[in-house]
MARDOTI-419624 format. One record per residue (C-alpha): x, z negated, y negated; chain; residue number from 1. Coordinates in steps of 0.25 Angstrom, whole numbers. Layout:
<nodes>
{xx=X; zz=Z; yy=Y; chain=A; n=NUM}
...
</nodes>
This chain:
<nodes>
{xx=0; zz=0; yy=0; chain=A; n=1}
{xx=5; zz=2; yy=-14; chain=A; n=2}
{xx=10; zz=-9; yy=-22; chain=A; n=3}
{xx=0; zz=-14; yy=-32; chain=A; n=4}
{xx=5; zz=-9; yy=-46; chain=A; n=5}
{xx=-1; zz=-20; yy=-54; chain=A; n=6}
{xx=5; zz=-31; yy=-46; chain=A; n=7}
{xx=16; zz=-33; yy=-54; chain=A; n=8}
{xx=16; zz=-18; yy=-63; chain=A; n=9}
{xx=28; zz=-18; yy=-70; chain=A; n=10}
{xx=39; zz=-23; yy=-58; chain=A; n=11}
{xx=31; zz=-13; yy=-50; chain=A; n=12}
{xx=33; zz=-1; yy=-61; chain=A; n=13}
{xx=45; zz=-4; yy=-64; chain=A; n=14}
{xx=52; zz=-4; yy=-49; chain=A; n=15}
{xx=42; zz=9; yy=-45; chain=A; n=16}
{xx=50; zz=16; yy=-57; chain=A; n=17}
{xx=62; zz=12; yy=-54; chain=A; n=18}
{xx=63; zz=14; yy=-41; chain=A; n=19}
{xx=57; zz=30; yy=-43; chain=A; n=20}
{xx=66; zz=31; yy=-57; chain=A; n=21}
{xx=54; zz=33; yy=-65; chain=A; n=22}
{xx=55; zz=30; yy=-81; chain=A; n=23}
{xx=53; zz=19; yy=-85; chain=A; n=24}
{xx=41; zz=25; yy=-94; chain=A; n=25}
{xx=33; zz=28; yy=-80; chain=A; n=26}
{xx=29; zz=14; yy=-80; chain=A; n=27}
{xx=23; zz=10; yy=-95; chain=A; n=28}
{xx=16; zz=24; yy=-92; chain=A; n=29}
{xx=8; zz=16; yy=-78; chain=A; n=30}
{xx=7; zz=4; yy=-85; chain=A; n=31}
{xx=1; zz=11; yy=-96; chain=A; n=32}
{xx=-8; zz=18; yy=-88; chain=A; n=33}
{xx=-13; zz=8; yy=-81; chain=A; n=34}
{xx=-15; zz=-3; yy=-92; chain=A; n=35}
{xx=-17; zz=5; yy=-105; chain=A; n=36}
{xx=-24; zz=19; yy=-98; chain=A; n=37}
{xx=-32; zz=12; yy=-88; chain=A; n=38}
{xx=-27; zz=21; yy=-77; chain=A; n=39}
{xx=-35; zz=20; yy=-64; chain=A; n=40}
{xx=-25; zz=26; yy=-55; chain=A; n=41}
{xx=-12; zz=32; yy=-54; chain=A; n=42}
{xx=-17; zz=46; yy=-56; chain=A; n=43}
{xx=-23; zz=42; yy=-68; chain=A; n=44}
{xx=-8; zz=41; yy=-76; chain=A; n=45}
{xx=-7; zz=55; yy=-80; chain=A; n=46}
{xx=5; zz=53; yy=-88; chain=A; n=47}
{xx=12; zz=50; yy=-72; chain=A; n=48}
{xx=18; zz=62; yy=-67; chain=A; n=49}
{xx=8; zz=65; yy=-53; chain=A; n=50}
{xx=20; zz=63; yy=-43; chain=A; n=51}
{xx=21; zz=51; yy=-48; chain=A; n=52}
{xx=6; zz=46; yy=-48; chain=A; n=53}
{xx=5; zz=49; yy=-35; chain=A; n=54}
{xx=18; zz=40; yy=-30; chain=A; n=55}
{xx=13; zz=29; yy=-39; chain=A; n=56}
{xx=-1; zz=30; yy=-31; chain=A; n=57}
{xx=5; zz=30; yy=-18; chain=A; n=58}
{xx=15; zz=16; yy=-21; chain=A; n=59}
{xx=9; zz=7; yy=-32; chain=A; n=60}
{xx=-6; zz=5; yy=-32; chain=A; n=61}
{xx=-14; zz=1; yy=-45; chain=A; n=62}
{xx=-25; zz=-6; yy=-39; chain=A; n=63}
{xx=-25; zz=-16; yy=-29; chain=A; n=64}
{xx=-41; zz=-18; yy=-28; chain=A; n=65}
{xx=-54; zz=-10; yy=-28; chain=A; n=66}
{xx=-66; zz=-13; yy=-37; chain=A; n=67}
{xx=-77; zz=-18; yy=-27; chain=A; n=68}
{xx=-86; zz=-18; yy=-38; chain=A; n=69}
{xx=-89; zz=-15; yy=-52; chain=A; n=70}
{xx=-100; zz=-21; yy=-60; chain=A; n=71}
{xx=-105; zz=-16; yy=-72; chain=A; n=72}
{xx=-115; zz=-26; yy=-82; chain=A; n=73}
{xx=-122; zz=-20; yy=-92; chain=A; n=74}
{xx=-114; zz=-27; yy=-103; chain=A; n=75}
{xx=-102; zz=-22; yy=-101; chain=A; n=76}
{xx=-96; zz=-29; yy=-90; chain=A; n=77}
{xx=-88; zz=-25; yy=-80; chain=A; n=78}
{xx=-83; zz=-32; yy=-65; chain=A; n=79}
{xx=-75; zz=-27; yy=-55; chain=A; n=80}
{xx=-74; zz=-33; yy=-42; chain=A; n=81}
{xx=-60; zz=-30; yy=-35; chain=A; n=82}
{xx=-58; zz=-30; yy=-22; chain=A; n=83}
{xx=-43; zz=-34; yy=-19; chain=A; n=84}
{xx=-33; zz=-29; yy=-9; chain=A; n=85}
{xx=-33; zz=-41; yy=0; chain=A; n=86}
{xx=-48; zz=-42; yy=0; chain=A; n=87}
{xx=-50; zz=-51; yy=-12; chain=A; n=88}
{xx=-60; zz=-48; yy=-22; chain=A; n=89}
{xx=-59; zz=-52; yy=-39; chain=A; n=90}
{xx=-67; zz=-49; yy=-51; chain=A; n=91}
{xx=-63; zz=-45; yy=-65; chain=A; n=92}
{xx=-73; zz=-41; yy=-76; chain=A; n=93}
{xx=-74; zz=-31; yy=-88; chain=A; n=94}
{xx=-82; zz=-37; yy=-101; chain=A; n=95}
{xx=-85; zz=-30; yy=-111; chain=A; n=96}
{xx=-91; zz=-37; yy=-124; chain=A; n=97}
{xx=-89; zz=-30; yy=-139; chain=A; n=98}
{xx=-75; zz=-26; yy=-139; chain=A; n=99}
{xx=-69; zz=-34; yy=-129; chain=A; n=100}
{xx=-65; zz=-29; yy=-116; chain=A; n=101}
{xx=-63; zz=-41; yy=-108; chain=A; n=102}
{xx=-58; zz=-42; yy=-95; chain=A; n=103}
{xx=-61; zz=-53; yy=-84; chain=A; n=104}
{xx=-49; zz=-55; yy=-72; chain=A; n=105}
{xx=-48; zz=-63; yy=-59; chain=A; n=106}
{xx=-36; zz=-71; yy=-56; chain=A; n=107}
{xx=-39; zz=-73; yy=-41; chain=A; n=108}
{xx=-47; zz=-72; yy=-29; chain=A; n=109}
{xx=-58; zz=-82; yy=-30; chain=A; n=110}
{xx=-55; zz=-94; yy=-39; chain=A; n=111}
{xx=-49; zz=-109; yy=-33; chain=A; n=112}
{xx=-55; zz=-118; yy=-45; chain=A; n=113}
{xx=-70; zz=-119; yy=-39; chain=A; n=114}
{xx=-77; zz=-120; yy=-50; chain=A; n=115}
{xx=-91; zz=-122; yy=-46; chain=A; n=116}
{xx=-100; zz=-112; yy=-53; chain=A; n=117}
{xx=-90; zz=-100; yy=-51; chain=A; n=118}
{xx=-90; zz=-89; yy=-42; chain=A; n=119}
{xx=-78; zz=-86; yy=-42; chain=A; n=120}
{xx=-71; zz=-97; yy=-34; chain=A; n=121}
{xx=-83; zz=-98; yy=-25; chain=A; n=122}
{xx=-76; zz=-94; yy=-13; chain=A; n=123}
{xx=-61; zz=-101; yy=-17; chain=A; n=124}
{xx=-48; zz=-93; yy=-19; chain=A; n=125}
{xx=-43; zz=-83; yy=-13; chain=A; n=126}
{xx=-29; zz=-79; yy=-19; chain=A; n=127}
{xx=-24; zz=-75; yy=-32; chain=A; n=128}
{xx=-25; zz=-59; yy=-38; chain=A; n=129}
{xx=-9; zz=-56; yy=-41; chain=A; n=130}
{xx=-7; zz=-50; yy=-55; chain=A; n=131}
{xx=-9; zz=-37; yy=-51; chain=A; n=132}
{xx=-23; zz=-39; yy=-47; chain=A; n=133}
{xx=-26; zz=-46; yy=-60; chain=A; n=134}
{xx=-20; zz=-36; yy=-67; chain=A; n=135}
{xx=-29; zz=-25; yy=-59; chain=A; n=136}
{xx=-40; zz=-30; yy=-63; chain=A; n=137}
{xx=-38; zz=-31; yy=-77; chain=A; n=138}
{xx=-34; zz=-14; yy=-76; chain=A; n=139}
{xx=-48; zz=-12; yy=-68; chain=A; n=140}
{xx=-56; zz=-18; yy=-79; chain=A; n=141}
{xx=-49; zz=-11; yy=-89; chain=A; n=142}
{xx=-51; zz=1; yy=-81; chain=A; n=143}
{xx=-67; zz=-1; yy=-85; chain=A; n=144}
{xx=-64; zz=0; yy=-99; chain=A; n=145}
{xx=-69; zz=14; yy=-107; chain=A; n=146}
{xx=-59; zz=22; yy=-113; chain=A; n=147}
{xx=-63; zz=14; yy=-126; chain=A; n=148}
{xx=-61; zz=0; yy=-121; chain=A; n=149}
{xx=-49; zz=-8; yy=-121; chain=A; n=150}
{xx=-47; zz=-22; yy=-114; chain=A; n=151}
{xx=-47; zz=-33; yy=-122; chain=A; n=152}
{xx=-47; zz=-46; yy=-117; chain=A; n=153}
{xx=-45; zz=-52; yy=-103; chain=A; n=154}
{xx=-50; zz=-64; yy=-98; chain=A; n=155}
{xx=-43; zz=-70; yy=-83; chain=A; n=156}
{xx=-56; zz=-75; yy=-79; chain=A; n=157}
{xx=-60; zz=-69; yy=-68; chain=A; n=158}
{xx=-61; zz=-77; yy=-52; chain=A; n=159}
{xx=-50; zz=-86; yy=-52; chain=A; n=160}
{xx=-42; zz=-96; yy=-59; chain=A; n=161}
{xx=-33; zz=-89; yy=-68; chain=A; n=162}
{xx=-22; zz=-99; yy=-70; chain=A; n=163}
{xx=-21; zz=-102; yy=-55; chain=A; n=164}
{xx=-15; zz=-86; yy=-54; chain=A; n=165}
{xx=-7; zz=-88; yy=-68; chain=A; n=166}
{xx=4; zz=-83; yy=-60; chain=A; n=167}
{xx=-3; zz=-69; yy=-56; chain=A; n=168}
{xx=-11; zz=-70; yy=-70; chain=A; n=169}
{xx=-1; zz=-70; yy=-80; chain=A; n=170}
{xx=8; zz=-57; yy=-78; chain=A; n=171}
{xx=-8; zz=-50; yy=-76; chain=A; n=172}
{xx=-10; zz=-56; yy=-88; chain=A; n=173}
{xx=4; zz=-51; yy=-96; chain=A; n=174}
{xx=-1; zz=-35; yy=-89; chain=A; n=175}
{xx=-11; zz=-37; yy=-96; chain=A; n=176}
{xx=-6; zz=-44; yy=-111; chain=A; n=177}
{xx=5; zz=-35; yy=-112; chain=A; n=178}
{xx=6; zz=-23; yy=-122; chain=A; n=179}
{xx=9; zz=-13; yy=-108; chain=A; n=180}
{xx=-2; zz=-20; yy=-100; chain=A; n=181}
{xx=-16; zz=-21; yy=-106; chain=A; n=182}
{xx=-11; zz=-27; yy=-120; chain=A; n=183}
{xx=-22; zz=-38; yy=-120; chain=A; n=184}
{xx=-18; zz=-49; yy=-131; chain=A; n=185}
{xx=-16; zz=-63; yy=-124; chain=A; n=186}
{xx=-27; zz=-69; yy=-132; chain=A; n=187}
{xx=-37; zz=-59; yy=-126; chain=A; n=188}
{xx=-34; zz=-64; yy=-112; chain=A; n=189}
{xx=-39; zz=-76; yy=-107; chain=A; n=190}
{xx=-37; zz=-84; yy=-94; chain=A; n=191}
{xx=-46; zz=-94; yy=-89; chain=A; n=192}
{xx=-43; zz=-108; yy=-81; chain=A; n=193}
{xx=-52; zz=-119; yy=-76; chain=A; n=194}
{xx=-39; zz=-125; yy=-81; chain=A; n=195}
{xx=-28; zz=-125; yy=-72; chain=A; n=196}
{xx=-18; zz=-136; yy=-82; chain=A; n=197}
{xx=-4; zz=-133; yy=-76; chain=A; n=198}
{xx=-7; zz=-118; yy=-76; chain=A; n=199}
{xx=-13; zz=-119; yy=-90; chain=A; n=200}
{xx=1; zz=-126; yy=-96; chain=A; n=201}
{xx=8; zz=-116; yy=-87; chain=A; n=202}
{xx=-1; zz=-103; yy=-97; chain=A; n=203}
{xx=5; zz=-113; yy=-108; chain=A; n=204}
{xx=20; zz=-113; yy=-106; chain=A; n=205}
{xx=19; zz=-97; yy=-105; chain=A; n=206}
{xx=15; zz=-96; yy=-118; chain=A; n=207}
{xx=3; zz=-90; yy=-114; chain=A; n=208}
{xx=-7; zz=-85; yy=-123; chain=A; n=209}
{xx=-18; zz=-81; yy=-117; chain=A; n=210}
{xx=-30; zz=-87; yy=-120; chain=A; n=211}
{xx=-35; zz=-99; yy=-110; chain=A; n=212}
{xx=-49; zz=-102; yy=-105; chain=A; n=213}
{xx=-52; zz=-115; yy=-98; chain=A; n=214}
{xx=-64; zz=-115; yy=-88; chain=A; n=215}
{xx=-68; zz=-129; yy=-92; chain=A; n=216}
{xx=-85; zz=-128; yy=-88; chain=A; n=217}
{xx=-88; zz=-144; yy=-92; chain=A; n=218}
{xx=-84; zz=-154; yy=-100; chain=A; n=219}
{xx=-81; zz=-166; yy=-92; chain=A; n=220}
{xx=-71; zz=-166; yy=-80; chain=A; n=221}
{xx=-84; zz=-172; yy=-72; chain=A; n=222}
{xx=-92; zz=-157; yy=-73; chain=A; n=223}
{xx=-80; zz=-150; yy=-72; chain=A; n=224}
{xx=-75; zz=-155; yy=-58; chain=A; n=225}
{xx=-87; zz=-152; yy=-52; chain=A; n=226}
{xx=-87; zz=-137; yy=-59; chain=A; n=227}
{xx=-72; zz=-135; yy=-59; chain=A; n=228}
{xx=-66; zz=-142; yy=-47; chain=A; n=229}
{xx=-52; zz=-140; yy=-50; chain=A; n=230}
{xx=-54; zz=-149; yy=-62; chain=A; n=231}
{xx=-53; zz=-160; yy=-53; chain=A; n=232}
{xx=-39; zz=-160; yy=-52; chain=A; n=233}
{xx=-38; zz=-156; yy=-67; chain=A; n=234}
{xx=-46; zz=-161; yy=-75; chain=A; n=235}
{xx=-52; zz=-156; yy=-88; chain=A; n=236}
{xx=-41; zz=-164; yy=-98; chain=A; n=237}
{xx=-29; zz=-159; yy=-92; chain=A; n=238}
{xx=-35; zz=-143; yy=-94; chain=A; n=239}
{xx=-38; zz=-145; yy=-107; chain=A; n=240}
{xx=-23; zz=-154; yy=-110; chain=A; n=241}
{xx=-20; zz=-139; yy=-104; chain=A; n=242}
{xx=-29; zz=-132; yy=-111; chain=A; n=243}
{xx=-23; zz=-135; yy=-125; chain=A; n=244}
{xx=-9; zz=-136; yy=-121; chain=A; n=245}
{xx=-12; zz=-120; yy=-117; chain=A; n=246}
{xx=-18; zz=-119; yy=-133; chain=A; n=247}
{xx=-6; zz=-127; yy=-139; chain=A; n=248}
{xx=4; zz=-116; yy=-131; chain=A; n=249}
{xx=-5; zz=-104; yy=-135; chain=A; n=250}
{xx=-13; zz=-106; yy=-145; chain=A; n=251}
{xx=-22; zz=-98; yy=-138; chain=A; n=252}
{xx=-37; zz=-105; yy=-141; chain=A; n=253}
{xx=-44; zz=-111; yy=-127; chain=A; n=254}
{xx=-57; zz=-106; yy=-121; chain=A; n=255}
{xx=-64; zz=-116; yy=-113; chain=A; n=256}
{xx=-74; zz=-110; yy=-103; chain=A; n=257}
{xx=-86; zz=-117; yy=-99; chain=A; n=258}
{xx=-96; zz=-112; yy=-90; chain=A; n=259}
{xx=-111; zz=-117; yy=-92; chain=A; n=260}
{xx=-118; zz=-122; yy=-82; chain=A; n=261}
{xx=-133; zz=-128; yy=-84; chain=A; n=262}
{xx=-134; zz=-142; yy=-80; chain=A; n=263}
{xx=-120; zz=-144; yy=-76; chain=A; n=264}
{xx=-111; zz=-143; yy=-90; chain=A; n=265}
{xx=-122; zz=-138; yy=-100; chain=A; n=266}
{xx=-126; zz=-149; yy=-105; chain=A; n=267}
{xx=-125; zz=-154; yy=-120; chain=A; n=268}
{xx=-117; zz=-168; yy=-117; chain=A; n=269}
{xx=-106; zz=-156; yy=-109; chain=A; n=270}
{xx=-107; zz=-149; yy=-123; chain=A; n=271}
{xx=-103; zz=-162; yy=-129; chain=A; n=272}
{xx=-91; zz=-166; yy=-120; chain=A; n=273}
{xx=-87; zz=-151; yy=-121; chain=A; n=274}
{xx=-87; zz=-151; yy=-135; chain=A; n=275}
{xx=-78; zz=-164; yy=-135; chain=A; n=276}
{xx=-69; zz=-159; yy=-126; chain=A; n=277}
{xx=-65; zz=-146; yy=-133; chain=A; n=278}
{xx=-64; zz=-154; yy=-146; chain=A; n=279}
{xx=-52; zz=-150; yy=-155; chain=A; n=280}
{xx=-48; zz=-137; yy=-145; chain=A; n=281}
{xx=-46; zz=-125; yy=-150; chain=A; n=282}
{xx=-55; zz=-117; yy=-140; chain=A; n=283}
{xx=-64; zz=-108; yy=-136; chain=A; n=284}
{xx=-77; zz=-113; yy=-128; chain=A; n=285}
{xx=-84; zz=-102; yy=-119; chain=A; n=286}
{xx=-96; zz=-106; yy=-114; chain=A; n=287}
{xx=-101; zz=-99; yy=-102; chain=A; n=288}
{xx=-115; zz=-98; yy=-95; chain=A; n=289}
{xx=-115; zz=-99; yy=-79; chain=A; n=290}
{xx=-114; zz=-87; yy=-75; chain=A; n=291}
{xx=-123; zz=-89; yy=-62; chain=A; n=292}
{xx=-118; zz=-86; yy=-48; chain=A; n=293}
{xx=-124; zz=-82; yy=-35; chain=A; n=294}
{xx=-124; zz=-96; yy=-25; chain=A; n=295}
{xx=-121; zz=-107; yy=-36; chain=A; n=296}
{xx=-131; zz=-116; yy=-44; chain=A; n=297}
{xx=-125; zz=-117; yy=-58; chain=A; n=298}
{xx=-135; zz=-112; yy=-68; chain=A; n=299}
{xx=-133; zz=-105; yy=-82; chain=A; n=300}
{xx=-140; zz=-114; yy=-93; chain=A; n=301}
{xx=-151; zz=-112; yy=-102; chain=A; n=302}
{xx=-149; zz=-105; yy=-113; chain=A; n=303}
{xx=-154; zz=-117; yy=-124; chain=A; n=304}
{xx=-142; zz=-126; yy=-115; chain=A; n=305}
{xx=-132; zz=-116; yy=-118; chain=A; n=306}
{xx=-135; zz=-116; yy=-133; chain=A; n=307}
{xx=-136; zz=-131; yy=-132; chain=A; n=308}
{xx=-123; zz=-133; yy=-126; chain=A; n=309}
{xx=-117; zz=-123; yy=-137; chain=A; n=310}
{xx=-123; zz=-130; yy=-147; chain=A; n=311}
{xx=-117; zz=-142; yy=-144; chain=A; n=312}
{xx=-103; zz=-135; yy=-142; chain=A; n=313}
{xx=-102; zz=-129; yy=-156; chain=A; n=314}
{xx=-108; zz=-142; yy=-163; chain=A; n=315}
{xx=-95; zz=-147; yy=-158; chain=A; n=316}
{xx=-88; zz=-136; yy=-163; chain=A; n=317}
{xx=-84; zz=-130; yy=-151; chain=A; n=318}
{xx=-79; zz=-115; yy=-153; chain=A; n=319}
{xx=-89; zz=-111; yy=-141; chain=A; n=320}
{xx=-95; zz=-96; yy=-135; chain=A; n=321}
{xx=-104; zz=-94; yy=-126; chain=A; n=322}
{xx=-101; zz=-83; yy=-115; chain=A; n=323}
{xx=-110; zz=-72; yy=-113; chain=A; n=324}
{xx=-110; zz=-71; yy=-100; chain=A; n=325}
{xx=-107; zz=-55; yy=-96; chain=A; n=326}
{xx=-110; zz=-46; yy=-84; chain=A; n=327}
{xx=-120; zz=-56; yy=-78; chain=A; n=328}
{xx=-126; zz=-44; yy=-70; chain=A; n=329}
{xx=-113; zz=-39; yy=-63; chain=A; n=330}
{xx=-108; zz=-53; yy=-58; chain=A; n=331}
{xx=-97; zz=-54; yy=-68; chain=A; n=332}
{xx=-94; zz=-69; yy=-68; chain=A; n=333}
{xx=-83; zz=-72; yy=-61; chain=A; n=334}
{xx=-82; zz=-72; yy=-45; chain=A; n=335}
{xx=-98; zz=-66; yy=-44; chain=A; n=336}
{xx=-95; zz=-52; yy=-41; chain=A; n=337}
{xx=-86; zz=-56; yy=-30; chain=A; n=338}
{xx=-95; zz=-66; yy=-25; chain=A; n=339}
{xx=-106; zz=-56; yy=-24; chain=A; n=340}
{xx=-98; zz=-46; yy=-18; chain=A; n=341}
{xx=-95; zz=-55; yy=-7; chain=A; n=342}
{xx=-108; zz=-59; yy=-3; chain=A; n=343}
{xx=-111; zz=-47; yy=-3; chain=A; n=344}
{xx=-103; zz=-42; yy=5; chain=A; n=345}
{xx=-105; zz=-54; yy=15; chain=A; n=346}
</nodes>
């Protein structure tokens, strides 16, 4: 089987060109076709000699995945379910919002964090994705764009816990960030995490300038221990301390995520506790009304309860944004499409 080009594109292209005494500009041309000109295969790279294109097709594999399903929503959201070479599956999403074109990528097959309301972790984690498999999601989603569209933002909020796979994630994000890659500013790349303090501290020590989004989902440890089991070994105080350290290091405003669950974490007292917790922090609170998952008992709060929750936060000076759910009609929430496909096949 040909080598997967995206697994380590720089070294692979350099080694290939050196072994065949090709000029170095050939490697630059190939990168440009993949990241800038959105080539879907070797034959599309028309400024390469035909013989070279044929040789590349035999020896270097651009895509290691296959598109199992491609769903399109009426709101412009598109979701891909990708089949991996070892039989696993992973999801990634393109979101259209006015001029923004945001992609959401996954970092693991499944998730080991065990959040009780999330489809991603219902079956645990199988393995980490490689850097190449993460980059491949980005490029496959970019191919869905029209000629007049351009990727503007990346959120690492798909299936899996990104900070549990930093060794593969960071090289992939470097390909997204660098000028000869997707050329997306670090301030437009967001890494989402349930909060792993040691990994957050590692990011801070590397002078990372990516944005960090921490999924709280609760105003206190008692509720969070039930919703996010890994919290029992960590505690919210340690997470908030690591978040503060990251802000001091990067200068990037923090984002906190809060999935609003009816009759669990949506009461007025919960809003008050959350406001007290975030007081004095340079942060944005993203509140996400729950997106129901088949087979799970959780419900979306009423519009009245959502409005009440928001009013309390805003009155306390919290900068809050209620996120509009997108792609409901295509199972766009993390893990839903993969799970629905598995259910159909069982």
